[in-house]
N, CA and C atoms as an extended XYZ file, in Angstrom:
531
Properties=species:S:1:pos:R:3:atomname:S:1:resname:S:1:resid:I:1 pbc="F F F"
N         0.733       -1.232       -0.272 N   MET     1
C         0.024       -0.057       -0.054 CA  MET     1
C         0.899        1.413        0.020 C   MET     1
N         1.767        1.421        1.050 N   ILE     2
C         2.671        2.473        1.089 CA  ILE     2
C         4.060        2.000        0.653 C   ILE     2
N         4.600        2.811       -0.415 N   LYS     3
C         5.886        2.481       -1.048 CA  LYS     3
C         6.995        2.787       -0.005 C   LYS     3
N         8.178        2.326       -0.186 N   ASP     4
C         9.269        2.553        0.815 CA  ASP     4
C         9.420        3.972        0.843 C   ASP     4
N         9.018        4.633        2.330 N   VAL     5
C         9.015        6.071        2.311 CA  VAL     5
C        10.662        6.451        2.491 C   VAL     5
N        11.500        5.463        2.972 N   GLY     6
C        12.898        5.752        3.126 CA  GLY     6
C        13.485        6.361        2.032 C   GLY     6
N        13.036        5.598        0.869 N   SER     7
C        13.760        5.985       -0.440 CA  SER     7
C        13.403        7.313       -0.870 C   SER     7
N        12.410        7.832       -0.389 N   LEU     8
C        11.803        9.265       -0.843 CA  LEU     8
C        12.504       10.252       -0.279 C   LEU     8
N        13.179       10.058        0.845 N   ILE     9
C        13.835       11.032        1.683 CA  ILE     9
C        15.131       11.267        1.114 C   ILE     9
N        15.413       12.689        0.727 N   ILE    10
C        16.550       13.204        0.144 CA  ILE    10
C        17.170       14.267        0.938 C   ILE    10
N        18.343       14.620        0.416 N   THR    11
C        18.901       15.801        1.216 CA  THR    11
C        19.202       17.097        0.440 C   THR    11
N        18.631       18.105        0.931 N   ILE    12
C        18.608       19.487        0.188 CA  ILE    12
C        18.868       20.555        1.256 C   ILE    12
N        19.805       21.244        1.069 N   ARG    13
C        20.073       22.640        2.052 CA  ARG    13
C        20.770       21.652        3.434 C   ARG    13
N        21.265       20.621        3.271 N   ASN    14
C        21.694       19.990        4.524 CA  ASN    14
C        20.439       19.607        5.345 C   ASN    14
N        19.476       19.263        4.880 N   GLN    15
C        18.161       18.824        5.542 CA  GLN    15
C        17.798       17.606        4.902 C   GLN    15
N        17.089       16.710        5.730 N   LYS    16
C        16.379       15.520        5.033 CA  LYS    16
C        14.996       15.956        4.941 C   LYS    16
N        14.489       15.813        3.646 N   VAL    17
C        13.211       16.290        3.171 CA  VAL    17
C        12.612       15.252        2.232 C   VAL    17
N        11.304       15.465        2.088 N   ILE    18
C        10.510       14.949        1.099 CA  ILE    18
C         9.594       15.704        0.138 C   ILE    18
N         9.969       15.619       -1.061 N   VAL    19
C         9.434       16.726       -2.017 CA  VAL    19
C         7.858       16.498       -2.226 C   VAL    19
N         7.193       17.575       -2.510 N   ASP    20
C         5.663       17.547       -2.501 CA  ASP    20
C         5.125       16.367       -3.222 C   ASP    20
N         5.618       16.374       -4.379 N   ARG    21
C         5.095       15.301       -5.555 CA  ARG    21
C         5.139       14.006       -5.001 C   ARG    21
N         6.137       13.664       -4.176 N   ASP    22
C         6.190       12.250       -3.496 CA  ASP    22
C         5.244       12.177       -2.306 C   ASP    22
N         5.164       13.127       -1.576 N   LEU    23
C         4.204       13.158       -0.407 CA  LEU    23
C         2.783       13.160       -0.988 C   LEU    23
N         2.480       13.775       -2.201 N   ALA    24
C         1.203       13.891       -2.750 CA  ALA    24
C         0.690       12.439       -3.129 C   ALA    24
N         1.743       11.705       -3.838 N   GLU    25
C         1.592       10.425       -4.296 CA  GLU    25
C         1.293        9.442       -3.212 C   GLU    25
N         2.141        9.354       -2.200 N   ILE    26
C         1.849        8.437       -1.017 CA  ILE    26
C         0.499        8.805       -0.041 C   ILE    26
N         0.151       10.075       -0.164 N   TYR    27
C        -1.049       10.298        0.383 CA  TYR    27
C        -2.251       10.134       -0.481 C   TYR    27
N        -2.060        9.760       -1.737 N   GLY    28
C        -3.073        9.570       -2.653 CA  GLY    28
C        -3.929       10.848       -2.997 C   GLY    28
N        -3.071       11.959       -3.240 N   VAL    29
C        -3.961       13.145       -3.409 CA  VAL    29
C        -2.969       13.677       -4.848 C   VAL    29
N        -3.618       14.836       -5.572 N   GLU    30
C        -2.979       15.458       -6.542 CA  GLU    30
C        -1.811       16.357       -5.787 C   GLU    30
N        -0.507       16.582       -6.307 N   THR    31
C         0.312       17.663       -5.930 CA  THR    31
C        -0.364       18.950       -5.690 C   THR    31
N        -1.017       19.405       -6.643 N   ARG    32
C        -1.585       20.871       -6.439 CA  ARG    32
C        -2.626       20.835       -5.219 C   ARG    32
N        -3.295       19.636       -4.993 N   ARG    33
C        -4.377       19.712       -3.974 CA  ARG    33
C        -3.464       19.852       -2.369 C   ARG    33
N        -2.418       19.115       -2.479 N   LEU    34
C        -1.582       19.164       -1.248 CA  LEU    34
C        -1.017       20.631       -1.010 C   LEU    34
N        -0.684       21.010       -2.186 N   ASN    35
C         0.073       22.543       -2.064 CA  ASN    35
C        -1.165       23.673       -1.755 C   ASN    35
N        -2.157       23.471       -2.256 N   GLU    36
C        -3.347       24.309       -1.851 CA  GLU    36
C        -3.790       24.306       -0.455 C   GLU    36
N        -3.635       22.988        0.174 N   GLN    37
C        -3.839       22.802        1.561 CA  GLN    37
C        -2.753       23.521        2.500 C   GLN    37
N        -1.408       23.434        1.966 N   VAL    38
C        -0.384       23.974        2.668 CA  VAL    38
C        -0.483       25.717        2.558 C   VAL    38
N        -0.829       26.066        1.406 N   LYS    39
C        -1.004       27.538        1.248 CA  LYS    39
C        -2.109       28.132        2.010 C   LYS    39
N        -3.146       27.331        2.188 N   ARG    40
C        -4.327       27.944        3.058 CA  ARG    40
C        -4.084       28.112        4.539 C   ARG    40
N        -2.893       27.105        4.816 N   ASN    41
C        -2.670       27.153        6.219 CA  ASN    41
C        -0.901       27.686        6.368 C   ASN    41
N        -0.669       29.012        6.095 N   PRO    42
C         0.694       29.308        5.942 CA  PRO    42
C         1.347       29.288        7.409 C   PRO    42
N         0.603       29.737        8.448 N   ASP    43
C         1.159       29.611        9.745 CA  ASP    43
C         1.548       28.203       10.392 C   ASP    43
N         1.076       27.179        9.773 N   ARG    44
C         1.461       25.865       10.292 CA  ARG    44
C         2.600       25.473        9.472 C   ARG    44
N         3.236       26.273        8.491 N   PHE    45
C         4.371       25.789        7.709 CA  PHE    45
C         5.448       26.796        7.613 C   PHE    45
N         6.016       27.019        8.819 N   PRO    46
C         7.327       28.049        8.815 CA  PRO    46
C         8.477       27.427        7.716 C   PRO    46
N         9.487       28.231        7.691 N   GLU    47
C        10.711       27.916        6.702 CA  GLU    47
C        11.236       26.602        7.237 C   GLU    47
N        11.338       26.350        8.423 N   ASP    48
C        12.070       25.170        9.026 CA  ASP    48
C        11.352       24.026        8.932 C   ASP    48
N         9.830       24.045        8.478 N   PHE    49
C         9.075       22.915        8.329 CA  PHE    49
C         8.947       22.635        6.666 C   PHE    49
N         9.075       23.752        5.881 N   MET    50
C         8.874       23.501        4.387 CA  MET    50
C         9.255       24.770        3.609 C   MET    50
N        10.029       24.433        2.518 N   PHE    51
C        10.552       25.508        1.563 CA  PHE    51
C        10.561       25.126        0.333 C   PHE    51
N        10.452       26.131       -0.589 N   GLN    52
C        10.648       26.025       -2.032 CA  GLN    52
C        11.835       25.874       -2.486 C   GLN    52
N        12.020       25.143       -3.601 N   LEU    53
C        13.372       24.830       -4.017 CA  LEU    53
C        13.688       26.074       -4.895 C   LEU    53
N        14.797       26.613       -4.980 N   ASN    54
C        15.148       27.597       -5.942 CA  ASN    54
C        15.518       26.859       -7.267 C   ASN    54
N        15.809       27.596       -8.362 N   LYS    55
C        15.944       27.122       -9.753 CA  LYS    55
C        16.994       26.119       -9.726 C   LYS    55
N        18.257       26.554       -9.107 N   GLU    56
C        19.269       25.589       -9.015 CA  GLU    56
C        19.125       24.342       -8.555 C   GLU    56
N        18.358       24.228       -7.550 N   GLU    57
C        18.013       23.119       -6.756 CA  GLU    57
C        17.011       22.367       -7.595 C   GLU    57
N        16.203       22.977       -8.218 N   PHE    58
C        15.206       22.352       -9.107 CA  PHE    58
C        15.628       21.616      -10.146 C   PHE    58
N        16.686       22.553      -11.105 N   GLU    59
C        17.318       21.636      -12.081 CA  GLU    59
C        18.283       20.518      -11.582 C   GLU    59
N        18.714       20.719      -10.356 N   ASN    60
C        19.628       19.579       -9.958 CA  ASN    60
C        18.745       18.448       -9.614 C   ASN    60
N        17.531       18.579       -9.157 N   LEU    61
C        16.598       17.493       -8.923 CA  LEU    61
C        16.031       16.895       -9.922 C   LEU    61
N        15.693       17.836      -10.833 N   ARG    62
C        15.245       17.360      -12.249 CA  ARG    62
C        16.128       16.256      -13.038 C   ARG    62
N        17.523       16.840      -12.989 N   SER    63
C        18.435       15.952      -13.761 CA  SER    63
C        18.792       14.791      -13.000 C   SER    63
N        18.782       14.814      -11.634 N   HIS    64
C        18.890       13.577      -10.997 CA  HIS    64
C        17.678       12.545      -10.916 C   HIS    64
N        16.676       13.004      -10.803 N   PHE    65
C        15.310       12.071      -10.642 CA  PHE    65
C        14.324       12.203      -11.619 C   PHE    65
N        14.707       12.973      -12.688 N   GLY    66
C        13.655       13.073      -13.899 CA  GLY    66
C        12.243       13.535      -13.497 C   GLY    66
N        12.143       14.461      -12.631 N   THR    67
C        10.803       14.982      -12.295 CA  THR    67
C         9.722       15.633      -13.273 C   THR    67
N        10.362       15.652      -14.604 N   SER    68
C         9.529       16.475      -15.551 CA  SER    68
C         8.705       15.321      -16.206 C   SER    68
N         7.358       15.629      -16.439 N   SER    69
C         6.424       14.683      -16.940 CA  SER    69
C         6.583       14.996      -18.574 C   SER    69
N         5.708       14.288      -19.029 N   HIS    70
C         5.686       14.061      -20.612 CA  HIS    70
C         4.719       15.088      -21.132 C   HIS    70
N         3.934       15.664      -20.222 N   TRP    71
C         3.012       16.869      -20.458 CA  TRP    71
C         3.599       18.260      -20.258 C   TRP    71
N         5.063       18.314      -20.252 N   GLY    72
C         5.535       19.723      -19.968 CA  GLY    72
C         6.105       19.928      -18.623 C   GLY    72
N         5.822       18.972      -17.841 N   GLY    73
C         6.620       19.181      -16.396 CA  GLY    73
C         5.941       20.238      -15.547 C   GLY    73
N         6.477       20.569      -14.374 N   ARG    74
C         6.179       21.517      -13.431 CA  ARG    74
C         6.450       22.916      -14.082 C   ARG    74
N         5.588       24.031      -13.674 N   ARG    75
C         5.789       25.496      -13.929 CA  ARG    75
C         6.646       26.079      -12.795 C   ARG    75
N         6.385       25.400      -11.628 N   TYR    76
C         6.975       25.924      -10.375 CA  TYR    76
C         7.927       24.991       -9.675 C   TYR    76
N         9.038       25.585       -9.193 N   PRO    77
C         9.857       24.522       -8.315 CA  PRO    77
C         9.028       23.775       -7.306 C   PRO    77
N         9.349       22.676       -6.721 N   PRO    78
C         8.622       22.028       -5.784 CA  PRO    78
C         8.808       22.560       -4.476 C   PRO    78
N         7.887       22.298       -3.537 N   TYR    79
C         8.189       22.251       -2.107 CA  TYR    79
C         8.924       21.125       -1.474 C   TYR    79
N         9.674       21.420       -0.529 N   ALA    80
C        10.363       20.314        0.227 CA  ALA    80
C         9.901       20.436        1.580 C   ALA    80
N         9.459       19.217        2.194 N   PHE    81
C         8.824       19.228        3.524 CA  PHE    81
C         9.783       18.334        4.350 C   PHE    81
N        10.289       18.993        5.613 N   THR    82
C        11.187       18.279        6.576 CA  THR    82
C        10.232       17.597        7.455 C   THR    82
N        10.865       16.875        8.314 N   GLU    83
C        10.378       15.897        9.172 CA  GLU    83
C         9.109       16.622        9.925 C   GLU    83
N         9.164       17.879       10.528 N   GLN    84
C         8.351       18.715       11.151 CA  GLN    84
C         7.027       18.941       10.217 C   GLN    84
N         7.459       19.323        8.903 N   GLY    85
C         6.640       19.667        8.005 CA  GLY    85
C         5.669       18.610        7.674 C   GLY    85
N         6.171       17.449        7.455 N   VAL    86
C         5.348       16.212        7.231 CA  VAL    86
C         4.377       15.915        8.359 C   VAL    86
N         5.056       16.102        9.687 N   ALA    87
C         4.087       15.893       10.736 CA  ALA    87
C         2.959       16.924       10.728 C   ALA    87
N         3.291       18.035       10.349 N   MET    88
C         1.992       19.005       10.176 CA  MET    88
C         1.088       18.739        9.253 C   MET    88
N         1.488       18.124        8.222 N   LEU    89
C         0.636       17.828        7.108 CA  LEU    89
C        -0.588       16.895        7.648 C   LEU    89
N        -0.286       16.157        8.823 N   SER    90
C        -1.444       15.273        9.201 CA  SER    90
C        -2.631       16.128        9.633 C   SER    90
N        -2.071       17.403       10.125 N   SER    91
C        -3.125       18.311       10.884 CA  SER    91
C        -4.000       19.060        9.650 C   SER    91
N        -3.386       19.066        8.437 N   VAL    92
C        -3.880       19.761        7.241 CA  VAL    92
C        -4.762       18.727        6.305 C   VAL    92
N        -4.203       17.633        6.198 N   LEU    93
C        -4.944       16.387        5.415 CA  LEU    93
C        -5.414       15.636        6.444 C   LEU    93
N        -6.974       15.621        6.328 N   ARG    94
C        -7.462       14.787        7.472 CA  ARG    94
C        -8.143       13.519        6.844 C   ARG    94
N        -7.429       12.472        6.719 N   SER    95
C        -8.130       11.274        6.291 CA  SER    95
C        -7.523       10.116        7.145 C   SER    95
N        -7.951        8.973        7.016 N   LYS    96
C        -7.390        7.626        7.660 CA  LYS    96
C        -5.963        7.518        6.896 C   LYS    96
N        -6.052        7.672        5.588 N   ARG    97
C        -4.933        7.337        4.926 CA  ARG    97
C        -3.880        8.245        5.242 C   ARG    97
N        -4.088        9.589        5.421 N   ALA    98
C        -3.124       10.545        5.775 CA  ALA    98
C        -2.488       10.188        7.134 C   ALA    98
N        -3.234        9.752        8.121 N   ILE    99
C        -2.788        9.460        9.419 CA  ILE    99
C        -1.748        8.237        9.445 C   ILE    99
N        -2.146        7.264        8.594 N   GLN   100
C        -1.290        6.027        8.228 CA  GLN   100
C        -0.222        6.234        7.568 C   GLN   100
N        -0.204        7.171        6.645 N   VAL   101
C         0.974        7.473        5.860 CA  VAL   101
C         1.892        8.269        6.742 C   VAL   101
N         1.423        9.309        7.544 N   ASN   102
C         2.216        9.998        8.527 CA  ASN   102
C         3.010        9.207        9.453 C   ASN   102
N         2.120        8.144        9.927 N   ILE   103
C         3.041        7.280       10.867 CA  ILE   103
C         4.121        6.621       10.221 C   ILE   103
N         3.880        6.089        9.033 N   GLU   104
C         5.004        5.428        8.147 CA  GLU   104
C         6.199        6.408        7.954 C   GLU   104
N         5.904        7.682        7.674 N   ILE   105
C         6.791        8.786        7.231 CA  ILE   105
C         7.597        8.956        8.372 C   ILE   105
N         7.015        9.107        9.624 N   MET   106
C         7.655        9.420       11.000 CA  MET   106
C         8.825        8.366       11.227 C   MET   106
N         8.286        7.004       10.993 N   ARG   107
C         8.937        5.907       11.318 CA  ARG   107
C        10.209        5.788       10.412 C   ARG   107
N        10.083        6.177        9.154 N   ALA   108
C        11.254        6.336        7.995 CA  ALA   108
C        12.099        7.425        8.672 C   ALA   108
N        11.799        8.606        8.923 N   PHE   109
C        12.698        9.510        9.419 CA  PHE   109
C        13.538        8.897       10.665 C   PHE   109
N        12.743        8.385       11.676 N   VAL   110
C        13.444        7.885       12.928 CA  VAL   110
C        14.454        6.861       12.612 C   VAL   110
N        14.208        6.028       11.542 N   ARG   111
C        15.121        4.833       10.935 CA  ARG   111
C        16.167        5.599       10.373 C   ARG   111
N        16.159        6.619        9.710 N   LEU   112
C        17.325        7.337        8.955 CA  LEU   112
C        18.081        8.012       10.024 C   LEU   112
N        17.476        8.640       11.025 N   ARG   113
C        18.208        9.208       12.200 CA  ARG   113
C        19.079        8.262       12.912 C   ARG   113
N        18.511        6.990       13.077 N   ARG   114
C        19.337        5.956       13.927 CA  ARG   114
C        20.440        5.498       12.891 C   ARG   114
N        20.324        5.359       11.782 N   ILE   115
C        21.298        4.771       10.775 CA  ILE   115
C        22.419        5.885       10.653 C   ILE   115
N        22.086        7.240       10.703 N   LEU   116
C        23.186        8.419       10.605 CA  LEU   116
C        24.066        8.288       11.913 C   LEU   116
N        23.188        8.066       12.954 N   ALA   117
C        23.888        8.079       14.282 CA  ALA   117
C        24.813        6.820       14.510 C   ALA   117
N        24.316        5.653       13.978 N   SER   118
C        25.180        4.695       14.058 CA  SER   118
C        26.558        4.729       13.253 C   SER   118
N        26.367        5.317       12.071 N   HIS   119
C        27.529        5.657       11.206 CA  HIS   119
C        28.527        6.700       11.852 C   HIS   119
N        27.972        7.715       12.485 N   ALA   120
C        28.617        8.712       13.236 CA  ALA   120
C        29.367        8.123       14.420 C   ALA   120
N        28.772        7.138       15.137 N   ASP   121
C        29.424        6.397       16.177 CA  ASP   121
C        30.499        5.584       15.631 C   ASP   121
N        30.191        4.828       14.328 N   LEU   122
C        31.318        3.942       13.628 CA  LEU   122
C        32.482        4.910       13.437 C   LEU   122
N        32.376        5.973       12.895 N   ALA   123
C        33.257        6.986       12.364 CA  ALA   123
C        34.114        7.352       13.615 C   ALA   123
N        33.700        7.893       14.636 N   ARG   124
C        34.136        8.120       15.779 CA  ARG   124
C        35.204        7.109       16.465 C   ARG   124
N        34.596        5.848       16.364 N   LYS   125
C        35.417        4.659       16.938 CA  LYS   125
C        36.503        4.476       15.956 C   LYS   125
N        36.419        4.578       14.777 N   LEU   126
C        37.460        4.412       13.778 CA  LEU   126
C        38.526        5.457       14.118 C   LEU   126
N        38.211        6.641       14.235 N   ASP   127
C        39.217        7.639       14.533 CA  ASP   127
C        39.966        7.503       15.939 C   ASP   127
N        39.183        6.906       16.637 N   LEU   128
C        39.970        6.540       18.151 CA  LEU   128
C        40.966        5.523       17.868 C   LEU   128
N        40.604        4.497       17.165 N   LEU   129
C        41.534        3.388       16.833 CA  LEU   129
C        42.566        4.020       16.021 C   LEU   129
N        42.432        4.698       15.175 N   GLU   130
C        43.371        5.305       14.393 CA  GLU   130
C        44.538        6.186       15.047 C   GLU   130
N        44.008        7.066       15.871 N   LYS   131
C        44.922        7.690       16.665 CA  LYS   131
C        45.799        6.882       17.701 C   LYS   131
N        45.125        5.656       18.218 N   LYS   132
C        45.775        4.706       19.271 CA  LYS   132
C        46.798        4.252       18.627 C   LYS   132
N        46.637        3.686       17.285 N   TYR   133
C        47.640        2.722       16.546 CA  TYR   133
C        48.499        3.570       15.722 C   TYR   133
N        48.174        4.870       15.466 N   ASP   134
C        48.973        5.803       14.641 CA  ASP   134
C        50.477        5.856       15.178 C   ASP   134
N        50.656        5.904       16.561 N   THR   135
C        51.977        5.953       16.806 CA  THR   135
C        52.815        4.726       16.658 C   THR   135
N        52.006        3.654       16.970 N   GLN   136
C        52.873        2.173       16.839 CA  GLN   136
C        53.146        1.980       15.405 C   GLN   136
N        52.164        2.406       14.363 N   PHE   137
C        52.364        2.140       13.097 CA  PHE   137
C        53.513        3.238       12.479 C   PHE   137
N        53.593        4.385       13.062 N   LYS   138
C        54.412        5.462       12.636 CA  LYS   138
C        55.942        4.709       12.889 C   LYS   138
N        56.165        4.238       14.044 N   VAL   139
C        57.388        3.637       14.288 CA  VAL   139
C        57.622        2.510       13.323 C   VAL   139
N        56.791        1.781       13.026 N   VAL   140
C        57.040        0.639       11.808 CA  VAL   140
C        57.143        1.214       10.595 C   VAL   140
N        56.589        2.266       10.165 N   PHE   141
C        56.575        2.789        8.875 CA  PHE   141
C        58.135        3.484        8.774 C   PHE   141
N        58.389        4.361        9.827 N   ASP   142
C        59.684        4.974        9.875 CA  ASP   142
C        60.926        3.860        9.683 C   ASP   142
N        60.634        2.672       10.356 N   ALA   143
C        61.790        1.734       10.122 CA  ALA   143
C        61.972        1.103        8.741 C   ALA   143
N        60.625        0.906        7.947 N   ILE   144
C        60.580        0.541        6.889 CA  ILE   144
C        61.355        1.523        5.944 C   ILE   144
N        60.916        2.955        5.988 N   ARG   145
C        61.610        3.781        5.389 CA  ARG   145
C        62.972        3.768        5.292 C   ARG   145
N        63.481        3.638        6.614 N   GLU   146
C        64.878        3.491        6.886 CA  GLU   146
C        65.592        2.570        5.922 C   GLU   146
N        64.959        1.460        6.128 N   LEU   147
C        65.523        0.111        5.418 CA  LEU   147
C        65.404        0.295        3.824 C   LEU   147
N        64.473        1.285        3.546 N   MET   148
C        64.357        1.308        2.065 CA  MET   148
C        65.261        2.236        1.376 C   MET   148
N        65.760        3.269        2.366 N   LYS   149
C        66.794        4.079        1.750 CA  LYS   149
C        68.064        3.528        1.329 C   LYS   149
N        68.642        3.883       -0.030 N   PRO   150
C        69.797        3.139       -0.489 CA  PRO   150
C        70.917        3.652        0.342 C   PRO   150
N        71.850        2.796        0.598 N   PRO   151
C        73.138        3.122        1.398 CA  PRO   151
C        73.876        4.233        0.623 C   PRO   151
N        74.486        5.217        1.441 N   GLU   152
C        75.131        6.178        0.832 CA  GLU   152
C        76.719        5.788        0.624 C   GLU   152
N        76.958        6.153       -0.796 N   THR   153
C        78.158        5.843       -1.174 CA  THR   153
C        78.800        7.027       -1.631 C   THR   153
N        80.093        7.166       -1.371 N   LYS   154
C        81.057        8.213       -1.667 CA  LYS   154
C        81.386        7.951       -3.265 C   LYS   154
N        81.191        9.246       -3.896 N   LYS   155
C        81.213        9.126       -5.368 CA  LYS   155
C        82.896        9.616       -5.469 C   LYS   155
N        83.328        8.831       -6.557 N   PRO   156
C        84.864        8.971       -6.678 CA  PRO   156
C        84.828       10.433       -7.723 C   PRO   156
N        86.157       10.985       -7.223 N   PRO   157
C        86.343       12.374       -7.971 CA  PRO   157
C        86.339       11.920       -9.277 C   PRO   157
N        85.901       13.143      -10.111 N   ILE   158
C        85.904       13.142      -11.656 CA  ILE   158
C        87.388       13.615      -12.014 C   ILE   158
N        87.926       12.924      -13.018 N   GLY   159
C        89.140       13.195      -13.694 CA  GLY   159
C        90.154       12.337      -13.269 C   GLY   159
N        91.421       12.516      -13.550 N   PHE   160
C        92.467       11.680      -13.342 CA  PHE   160
C        93.197       11.922      -12.126 C   PHE   160
N        93.703       10.866      -11.525 N   LEU   161
C        94.290       11.117      -10.276 CA  LEU   161
C        95.986       10.715      -10.551 C   LEU   161
N        96.753       11.533      -10.295 N   VAL   162
C        98.077       11.446      -10.509 CA  VAL   162
C        98.819       11.424       -9.043 C   VAL   162
N        99.550       10.279       -8.770 N   GLU   163
C        99.993       10.235       -7.440 CA  GLU   163
C       101.583       10.539       -7.524 C   GLU   163
N       101.999       11.660       -7.007 N   GLU   164
C       103.460       11.910       -7.039 CA  GLU   164
C       104.080       11.791       -5.700 C   GLU   164
N       105.221       11.624       -5.711 N   ALA   165
C       105.940       11.436       -4.403 CA  ALA   165
C       106.087       12.845       -3.804 C   ALA   165
N       105.937       13.017       -2.612 N   LYS   166
C       106.174       14.314       -1.942 CA  LYS   166
C       107.480       14.814       -1.855 C   LYS   166
N       107.547       15.988       -2.490 N   VAL   167
C       108.993       16.590       -2.515 CA  VAL   167
C       109.073       17.757       -1.568 C   VAL   167
N       110.054       17.872       -0.805 N   PRO   168
C       109.859       19.106       -0.028 CA  PRO   168
C       110.194       20.299       -0.919 C   PRO   168
N       109.512       21.362       -0.758 N   TYR   169
C       109.921       22.489       -1.587 CA  TYR   169
C       110.775       23.253       -0.767 C   TYR   169
N       111.605       23.938       -1.408 N   ILE   170
C       112.771       24.899       -0.716 CA  ILE   170
C       112.660       26.236       -1.229 C   ILE   170
N       112.341       27.171       -0.478 N   THR   171
C       112.258       28.406       -0.901 CA  THR   171
C       113.523       29.020       -0.593 C   THR   171
N       113.863       29.861       -1.766 N   LYS   172
C       115.302       30.724       -1.282 CA  LYS   172
C       115.012       32.187       -0.935 C   LYS   172
N       115.725       32.367       -0.131 N   THR   173
C       115.599       33.903        0.353 CA  THR   173
C       116.672       34.457        0.163 C   THR   173
N       116.588       35.781       -0.050 N   LYS   174
C       117.719       36.586       -0.230 CA  LYS   174
C       118.470       36.899        0.943 C   LYS   174
N       119.904       36.881        0.633 N   ARG   175
C       120.678       37.252        1.556 CA  ARG   175
C       121.008       38.733        1.755 C   ARG   175
N       121.062       38.800        2.931 N   LYS   176
C       121.520       40.489        3.140 CA  LYS   176
C       122.948       40.642        3.186 C   LYS   176
N       123.469       41.212        2.586 N   SER   177
C       125.018       41.600        2.283 CA  SER   177
C       125.348       42.914        3.028 C   SER   177
């Protein structure tokens, strides 16, 4: 009945959101009807609950997900609803299906939050292990680098070497008469 809501959650402006078209589809209403209800209740949807995509975000969304239809596509950029905005939709869309869908969407957001938290916890543990073993591995890698260095050899001088016997040189000094 309800498609996998977790796959509909995307990140825009560093926020996890669901686009109005996807919400309308799972609520079983037309997108314009959903947006009409939202516009009739502007006090319930502040900017941190819902925002309209700018042209750049809309083009990016269109190129990644193919949001244009074969009848000419949307004329206006879609609205993106945060978790709080989706929760607020239940007070605007009053039907049994809307309540059911809302519960599923809230569960999907909670699952996503748990997954992200476990990834953050795993990344933190990896950082701790890396710091712990960095000093030990640094010693090993330094030793390996030392062994990899070629031995220093003295280069022979360029040219001919002539070995002469040492002859004492005598310098003549002028005598004073």
